[in-house]
C-alpha positions as CSV (number, residue, x, y, z in Angstrom):
1,M,24.2,49.6,-0.3
2,Q,22.7,46.1,-0.1
3,L,23.2,43.5,-2.8
4,T,19.9,42.3,-4.3
5,I,19.2,39.8,-7.1
6,K,18.3,42.7,-9.4
7,R,21.5,44.6,-8.6
8,L,23.6,41.4,-9.0
9,N,22.1,40.7,-12.4
10,L,22.8,44.2,-13.6
11,E,26.3,44.1,-12.3
12,H,26.9,40.8,-13.9
13,V,25.5,41.9,-17.3
14,T,27.6,45.0,-17.2
15,W,30.7,43.1,-16.2
16,S,30.2,40.5,-18.9
17,L,29.9,43.1,-21.6
18,D,32.9,45.0,-20.4
19,N,35.2,42.2,-19.2
20,G,33.8,38.9,-20.3
21,N,34.5,36.2,-17.7
22,S,37.9,37.7,-16.8
23,R,39.3,40.4,-14.6
24,N,38.6,44.1,-15.3
25,T,41.2,46.8,-16.3
26,D,41.9,47.4,-12.6
27,D,42.9,43.6,-12.3
28,L,39.8,42.9,-10.1
29,R,37.9,39.7,-10.3
30,F,34.1,40.0,-10.4
31,G,33.7,38.5,-7.0
32,Q,36.3,40.8,-5.6
33,F,34.5,43.8,-7.2
34,I,31.2,42.8,-5.7
35,H,32.7,42.0,-2.3
36,N,34.3,45.5,-2.2
37,K,31.3,47.4,-3.5
38,Y,28.6,45.7,-1.5
39,N,30.6,44.4,1.5
40,V,29.3,40.9,0.9
41,E,30.0,38.6,3.9
42,C,27.5,35.8,3.3
43,V,29.5,33.9,0.7
44,D,33.2,34.1,-0.1
45,V,33.6,34.9,-3.8
46,F,36.6,37.2,-3.3
47,Y,39.1,34.8,-4.8
48,V,36.9,33.1,-7.4
49,E,38.6,33.7,-10.7
50,S,35.6,33.1,-13.0
51,A,33.0,35.9,-13.1
52,Q,30.3,33.3,-14.0
53,D,31.2,31.1,-11.1
54,A,31.2,34.0,-8.6
55,Y,27.8,35.2,-10.0
56,E,26.3,31.7,-9.7
57,Q,27.5,31.4,-6.1
58,L,26.2,34.8,-5.2
59,L,22.8,34.3,-6.9
60,T,22.3,30.9,-5.2
61,N,23.0,32.5,-1.8
62,L,20.7,35.5,-2.5
63,T,17.9,33.2,-3.7
64,I,18.2,31.0,-0.6
65,N,18.2,34.1,1.7
66,D,15.1,35.5,-0.1
67,E,13.2,32.2,0.3
68,G,14.1,32.1,4.0
69,A,12.9,35.7,4.6
């Protein structure tokens, strides 16, 4: 499954409602969760602790890639 801006936004809203800006009940960071689910290679957010920071980095990268397409 490919990560799109729409999917990222839905994942982030769901994550924020369930976990806030922290790790989930499986002790996964948001960036780690997204990396594992979507096999994201374009930007390294695996070790970013803040869900908001990981989201912003991913969104920026997806936006740049969309503009270049």
